[in-house]
C-alpha positions in Angstrom: -4.6 279.2 -41.9 -4.7 283.0 -42.0 -5.8 282.5 -45.6 -8.8 280.2 -44.5 -9.6 282.5 -41.9 -10.2 285.3 -44.9 -11.9 282.5 -47.0 -14.5 282.3 -43.8 -15.1 286.2 -43.8 -15.5 286.6 -47.2 -18.5 283.8 -47.3 -19.8 285.4 -44.2 -19.7 288.7 -46.3 -21.1 287.3 -49.8 -23.3 284.8 -48.5 -21.6 282.2 -51.0 -21.6 278.4 -49.4 -17.7 277.3 -49.1 -18.4 275.4 -46.1 -17.7 272.2 -47.1 -13.9 273.1 -48.8 -13.3 275.2 -45.4 -13.8 272.4 -42.9 -12.2 269.8 -45.0 -9.0 272.3 -45.5 -8.8 273.4 -41.4 -9.5 268.9 -40.6 -6.4 268.7 -43.1 -4.3 271.3 -41.0 -5.9 270.0 -38.8 -7.6 272.6 -36.8 -10.5 270.7 -35.3 -11.7 273.1 -32.7 -12.2 276.0 -35.9 -13.7 273.1 -37.9 -16.2 272.5 -35.4 -17.0 275.9 -35.2 -18.0 276.2 -38.5 -19.9 272.7 -38.5 -22.2 274.2 -35.8 -23.3 277.0 -38.1 -24.4 274.3 -40.7 -28.5 274.2 -40.6 -28.4 270.8 -42.0 -25.1 269.3 -42.3 -24.9 265.9 -44.7 -23.4 262.5 -43.7 -20.1 263.7 -45.7 -19.4 266.6 -43.1 -20.1 264.6 -40.0 -18.2 261.8 -41.3 -15.4 264.3 -41.8 -15.2 265.6 -38.1 -16.6 261.6 -36.5 -13.1 260.9 -38.1 -11.2 264.1 -37.2 -12.1 263.3 -33.3 -11.1 259.8 -34.1 -7.8 260.4 -34.6 -7.0 262.7 -32.6 -9.8 263.3 -29.8 -11.3 263.8 -27.8 -12.8 260.8 -28.8 -16.1 260.9 -26.8 -17.1 263.6 -29.1 -17.5 261.4 -31.7 -20.6 259.6 -29.8 -21.8 263.5 -29.0 -21.7 263.8 -33.1 -23.3 260.4 -34.1 -26.1 261.2 -31.2 -26.6 264.3 -32.9 -26.4 263.0 -36.6 -29.1 260.4 -35.8 -31.5 262.6 -34.0 -31.3 265.3 -36.8 -32.7 262.7 -39.6 -29.4 262.7 -40.6 -29.0 258.7 -41.5 -25.3 257.8 -41.3 -23.3 254.7 -43.5 -21.2 252.5 -43.6 -17.9 255.5 -43.4 -19.3 256.3 -40.1 -19.6 253.4 -38.6 -15.5 252.9 -39.5 -14.4 256.1 -37.4 -16.9 255.0 -34.3 -15.3 251.9 -34.2 -11.8 252.6 -33.8 -13.2 255.8 -31.2 -15.1 252.8 -28.8 -11.6 250.6 -29.3 -9.0 253.7 -28.0 -12.0 254.6 -25.0 -12.1 251.2 -24.2 -15.7 251.1 -24.0 -17.4 247.7 -25.0 -20.8 248.9 -24.2 -20.3 251.9 -27.0 -19.1 249.0 -29.7 -21.6 246.8 -28.8 -24.4 249.3 -29.3 -22.5 250.5 -32.4 -23.1 246.7 -33.8 -26.1 246.5 -33.2 -26.9 249.7 -35.7 -24.7 248.2 -38.1 -26.8 245.3 -38.5 -29.9 247.3 -38.2 -29.4 249.6 -41.0 -28.0 246.8 -43.1 -24.4 247.8 -43.5 -22.7 244.7 -41.6 -21.5 242.9 -44.9 -19.2 246.0 -46.1 -16.0 244.9 -46.2 -14.8 248.1 -44.7 -17.0 248.6 -41.6 -16.9 244.8 -40.8 -12.7 244.8 -40.8 -13.5 247.8 -38.4 -16.0 245.9 -36.1 -13.4 242.9 -36.2 -10.8 245.5 -35.2 -12.6 246.9 -32.3 -13.7 243.9 -30.8 -9.9 242.5 -31.2 -8.4 245.7 -29.4 -11.2 244.9 -26.6 -10.2 241.8 -26.0 -13.5 240.6 -27.5 -12.0 237.7 -29.3 -15.0 235.1 -29.5 -17.0 238.4 -31.0 -14.2 239.3 -32.8 -14.2 235.8 -34.6 -18.0 235.2 -34.7 -18.0 238.8 -37.0 -14.9 237.4 -38.9 -16.6 234.2 -39.7 -19.5 235.7 -41.0 -17.4 237.8 -43.6 -18.5 236.7 -46.9 -15.4 238.7 -48.5 -12.0 239.6 -46.3 -9.0 241.5 -47.5 -5.9 241.5 -45.8 -6.2 244.0 -43.4 -9.4 242.2 -41.8 -6.7 238.6 -41.4 -4.4 241.4 -39.9 -6.7 242.7 -37.3 -7.4 239.3 -36.0 -4.2 238.3 -35.9 -3.1 241.4 -33.8 -6.1 240.3 -31.3 -5.0 237.7 -30.9 -1.3 238.6 -30.1 -2.6 241.5 -28.2 -4.0 238.9 -25.7 -1.1 236.4 -25.8 -2.9 233.8 -27.6 0.1 233.3 -30.1 -1.2 229.9 -30.5 -4.3 231.4 -32.4 -2.1 234.1 -34.0 -0.5 231.5 -35.9 -3.2 229.6 -37.1 -4.8 232.5 -38.1 -1.7 233.3 -39.7 -1.1 230.2 -41.7 -4.8 230.2 -43.0 -4.0 233.5 -44.7 -3.9 233.4 -48.4 -2.0 236.2 -48.9 -0.1 237.7 -46.3 1.7 241.3 -46.4 4.5 243.5 -44.3 2.2 244.3 -41.7 0.9 240.7 -41.0 4.2 238.8 -40.7 5.5 242.3 -38.6 1.9 241.5 -36.3 3.4 237.9 -35.6 7.0 238.7 -34.9 5.6 241.7 -32.5 3.1 239.4 -30.7 6.0 236.8 -30.2 8.4 239.5 -28.9 5.5 241.2 -27.1 4.8 237.4 -25.4 8.2 236.8 -24.6 8.9 233.9 -27.3 12.0 235.5 -28.7 13.0 232.4 -30.2 9.7 232.1 -32.1 10.1 235.8 -33.5 13.4 235.4 -34.9 13.0 232.7 -36.3 9.7 233.9 -38.0 11.7 237.2 -39.0 14.7 235.1 -40.8 11.9 233.2 -43.1 10.3 236.6 -43.4 13.9 237.7 -44.9 13.9 234.7 -47.6 10.1 235.7 -48.9 10.4 237.5 -52.5 9.7 240.7 -52.9 8.8 241.2 -49.1 10.6 243.8 -47.2 10.9 244.4 -43.4 10.0 247.9 -42.5 10.5 250.2 -39.5 7.9 248.8 -37.2 9.4 245.1 -37.9 12.8 246.5 -37.5 11.5 247.8 -33.9 9.8 244.3 -33.2 12.6 241.9 -33.9 15.6 244.0 -32.0 14.3 243.6 -28.5 14.0 239.5 -29.4 17.7 239.9 -30.5 18.4 241.6 -27.3 16.7 238.8 -24.9 18.2 236.3 -26.7 21.9 237.8 -26.8 21.5 237.4 -30.9 24.2 239.8 -31.4 25.5 238.9 -35.0 22.1 238.9 -36.3 21.3 242.5 -34.6 24.1 244.1 -36.3 23.0 242.6 -39.5 19.9 244.1 -38.9 21.3 247.2 -37.9 23.5 247.3 -41.2 19.5 246.7 -43.3 18.2 249.5 -41.1 21.0 252.0 -42.1 20.7 251.1 -45.7 17.1 251.5 -45.7 16.8 254.6 -44.2 14.8 253.5 -41.3 17.4 255.0 -38.6 16.0 258.1 -38.7 13.0 256.3 -37.0 13.6 256.6 -33.3 11.8 253.4 -32.5 14.3 251.9 -34.3 16.8 253.8 -32.6 15.8 253.1 -29.4 15.5 249.2 -30.0 19.1 249.4 -31.3 20.8 251.4 -28.5 18.5 248.3 -26.2 19.8 245.6 -28.4 23.5 246.6 -28.0 23.2 247.6 -24.4 21.6 244.0 -22.9 24.1 242.3 -25.6 27.3 243.5 -23.3 28.2 246.2 -26.4 27.9 248.8 -24.0 30.3 251.3 -25.9 28.4 250.6 -29.0 25.2 251.6 -27.0 26.5 254.8 -26.0 27.8 255.7 -29.9 24.5 255.2 -31.1 23.0 257.2 -28.0 25.3 260.1 -29.0 24.4 259.9 -32.6 20.8 259.8 -31.8 21.4 263.7 -30.4 18.9 266.4 -30.2 15.7 263.5 -31.2 16.4 261.4 -27.9 13.5 260.9 -25.6 13.1 259.7 -22.2 12.9 256.2 -23.3 16.7 256.5 -25.1 18.1 258.2 -21.7 16.3 255.3 -19.3 18.1 252.8 -21.7 20.9 253.9 -21.4 21.3 254.9 -18.0 20.1 251.3 -17.2 22.8 249.8 -19.5 25.3 251.3 -17.8 24.0 250.4 -14.6 23.7 246.8 -15.3 27.3 246.6 -17.2 29.2 247.9 -13.6 30.1 251.9 -15.1 28.0 252.9 -12.1 29.5 256.6 -12.3 28.8 257.3 -16.1 25.3 256.1 -15.4 24.7 258.7 -12.5 26.6 261.3 -14.5 23.9 260.7 -17.5 21.3 261.2 -14.9 22.2 264.3 -13.4 22.8 265.2 -17.3 19.0 264.5 -17.7 17.8 266.7 -14.9 20.6 269.7 -16.3 18.9 269.7 -19.7 15.6 270.0 -18.0 14.3 266.2 -19.3 11.7 265.2 -16.7 12.4 261.8 -15.4 10.1 258.9 -14.8 9.8 256.2 -12.6 12.0 253.9 -15.0 14.6 256.6 -15.0 14.8 256.3 -10.9 14.7 252.1 -10.9 18.1 252.9 -13.4 19.6 255.6 -11.1 19.0 253.5 -8.2 20.1 250.3 -9.9 23.6 252.2 -10.8 24.2 252.7 -7.0 23.6 249.7 -6.0 26.2 248.2 -8.5 28.6 250.1 -7.5 28.2 250.3 -4.2 26.6 253.7 -3.2 24.6 253.3 -0.6 24.8 257.0 0.7 24.0 258.1 -2.9 21.4 255.6 -3.4 19.3 256.7 -0.1 19.8 260.3 -1.6 17.6 259.3 -4.9 15.2 257.3 -3.0 14.3 259.6 -0.5 14.9 263.0 -2.0 15.1 263.0 -5.7 12.4 261.6 -6.4 10.1 263.4 -3.8 11.2 266.1 -5.7 9.6 265.0 -8.8 6.5 264.5 -7.1 7.2 260.4 -8.2 5.7 258.1 -5.5 8.3 255.2 -5.2 7.0 252.4 -6.9 7.5 248.2 -5.7 10.7 248.2 -8.1 12.3 250.8 -6.5 11.8 249.6 -2.9 13.1 246.4 -4.9 16.6 248.3 -6.3 16.7 249.6 -2.4 16.4 246.3 -0.9 19.0 244.9 -3.5 21.3 248.0 -2.7 21.5 247.6 0.8 21.4 243.6 0.9 24.7 243.6 -1.5 26.3 246.1 1.4 25.2 244.2 3.8 22.8 246.4 5.9 20.6 243.9 6.0 18.3 245.0 8.4 17.5 248.0 7.1 16.7 246.2 4.1 14.2 244.1 5.9 12.7 247.4 8.3 12.4 248.6 4.5 10.2 245.7 3.4 8.4 245.9 6.8 7.6 249.8 6.1 6.3 249.5 2.7 3.1 251.1 2.0 2.4 247.8 -0.7 2.2 244.2 0.1 5.9 242.9 -0.8 7.0 240.7 -3.4 8.4 237.4 -4.5 11.1 239.3 -6.3 11.4 241.4 -2.9 11.7 238.6 -0.2 13.6 236.7 -3.1 16.6 239.8 -3.1 16.8 239.9 0.7 17.0 235.8 0.7 19.9 236.3 -1.7 21.5 239.4 0.1 21.2 236.6 3.2 22.8 234.1 1.0 26.4 236.6 0.2 26.1 237.3 3.8 25.2 234.1 5.5 22.6 235.4 7.8 20.1 232.7 8.6 18.1 234.6 11.1 16.6 236.6 8.3 17.2 234.4 5.7 14.5 232.1 7.2 12.2 235.1 7.6 12.7 235.8 3.8 12.0 231.8 2.9 9.0 231.6 4.9 7.1 234.5 3.1 8.7 232.9 -0.1 7.1 229.5 0.5 4.0 230.8 0.9 3.9 233.1 -2.2 5.4 230.7 -4.7 6.0 227.2 -3.0 6.5 225.8 -6.3 10.0 227.3 -6.8 12.9 225.0 -6.2 15.4 227.9 -6.0 14.3 229.3 -2.3 14.7 225.9 -0.9 17.8 225.6 -2.5 19.1 229.0 -1.5 18.3 228.6 2.2 20.1 225.1 2.0 23.2 226.6 0.8 23.1 229.5 3.4 22.4 226.3 6.6 25.5 224.5 4.4 27.7 227.7 5.0 26.9 227.9 8.6 27.4 224.4 9.6 23.7 223.7 10.3 23.5 220.5 8.7 19.7 219.7 10.4 18.2 222.3 8.4 19.4 220.9 5.1 18.4 217.6 6.2 15.0 219.0 6.7 14.7 221.5 3.3 15.7 218.0 1.3 12.9 216.2 3.2 10.3 218.8 2.2 11.3 219.4 -1.2 10.9 215.4 -1.6 7.7 215.4 0.4 6.3 218.4 -1.7 7.8 216.7 -5.0 9.5 220.0 -5.9 12.5 219.3 -8.0 15.1 222.0 -9.6 14.2 223.0 -13.4 17.7 221.7 -15.3 19.2 225.2 -16.1 19.9 226.3 -19.9 21.4 228.9 -22.2 21.3 229.9 -26.0 24.2 229.8 -28.2 24.2 231.8 -31.6 25.9 230.3 -34.4 25.0 231.6 -37.9 21.7 233.2 -38.0 20.4 230.6 -35.8 19.9 230.7 -32.0 19.8 227.6 -30.2 19.0 226.6 -26.8 21.1 223.5 -24.8 20.8 222.3 -21.1 23.8 220.6 -19.3 25.1 217.8 -21.5 22.6 218.4 -24.3 23.6 216.0 -27.3 20.5 217.2 -29.3 22.3 219.5 -32.0 23.4 217.8 -35.2 27.4 219.4 -34.7 27.3 218.5 -30.8 30.4 216.6 -31.0 32.2 219.5 -32.4 30.3 222.0 -29.6 31.7 220.1 -27.3 35.7 219.7 -28.8 35.7 223.3 -28.7 34.2 224.1 -25.3 36.8 221.7 -24.2 39.7 223.6 -26.0 38.2 226.8 -24.3 38.4 225.2 -21.0 41.9 223.9 -21.2 43.2 227.3 -22.6 41.3 228.7 -19.4 43.0 226.4 -17.1 46.5 227.1 -18.5 46.0 230.6 -18.4 44.5 230.6 -14.7 47.7 228.3 -13.6 50.5 230.4 -15.6 48.6 233.5 -13.9 49.3 231.8 -10.2 52.5 230.7 -11.1 53.7 234.3 -12.1 52.2 235.4 -8.8 54.4 232.9 -7.0 57.4 234.6 -8.5 56.3 237.9 -7.5 
């Protein structure tokens, strides 16, 4: 930087024009404010320098400066070219500004650059990121020449907007696919809750010759493994990631940490957490606190929470959800109240509905049902079905008919289609001998044609994850599966009987 300042001083003394060199080098550092000041000294900047500065602001911000420069360029008589629009479309997408984007599109057509491959691809990408998929598709269909990034932009747009069928259709039509194409689909499936599809596509990708999943692919598929409980696949992915040096990527580390925590390997998660070391970000801390909390290791979760505060890492609202959840699973009502009422306030974090949900769960499990109900009543936001469902579940555990009826009444209004709410209240009635209530609810369910959906489970075999319902015989090896399950059941029964017999002798 000092050398560039010396060169700048030398040009001012000698009058030698090294402006283009200076601006280019300053933007490489990048020192955009200095480059902008040098740029402003030029009487008539050319389109190259305008584009370099617009590109810098498009990448680093402030993004509105792109449009100030574009306006300045047009007013000064310097005509923009196709490269100008590539950066401007990216800035419009980042600013989420459809009017700006549409105006630029009109200018692109007017200047005759709408058939440029790179500008048109940037335009498809902009419309896709703005959620304007019909416009993105229209531009895409008009393009006479498309390259892989053009197809990838459209796939990512469909996936981002939750239309995985549209994304899959474009993906299948692609003449040539690269790792970004596959990753966009895998990430889309994972982010839209289609974890089985994500894992199936990843395993298919692994079979493609000369195609190697990258860090983004790995960080995208691990959450799917976590949600499916596909531990074996996740372990193989870890081996692959380490072999290719992807463990240096913090996104991969955090995804792996979450996978082990959610698959029940909490000790392995702790090992990964410590291995990440000084590279940890808040996501790493939050994942570990949450993992310890849901696995009943509440004291360790709270210790980790205090360790965050000691190490000067500023917690966010997710951190406090994890801390209160730890108190919930550990039955630490007093500590939970302290975190909710005092610690959050110390960090100027306003409780969200998730924090209220955790507190209601904490109080409900501890039998403080009236306090939980009072908290719902005094919330600054309208309670949702999750909160009323949490209260109803607590009432079920403690057989509180009065508050259960209140919670159920709200749930019938919020989600009348959910059979679980009727079933829970029916069980509370049955447990308290209120058979008239049971009959009334069954009659209501029959009248509203509400039926309880069959529950299902996942199991992992080899590299595949299968979904099955009760007494499901669809799997080709179902006879062997049920034989193994029967053997496990018999061994468990024998173990229980032996333990009971031993207690009798005691």
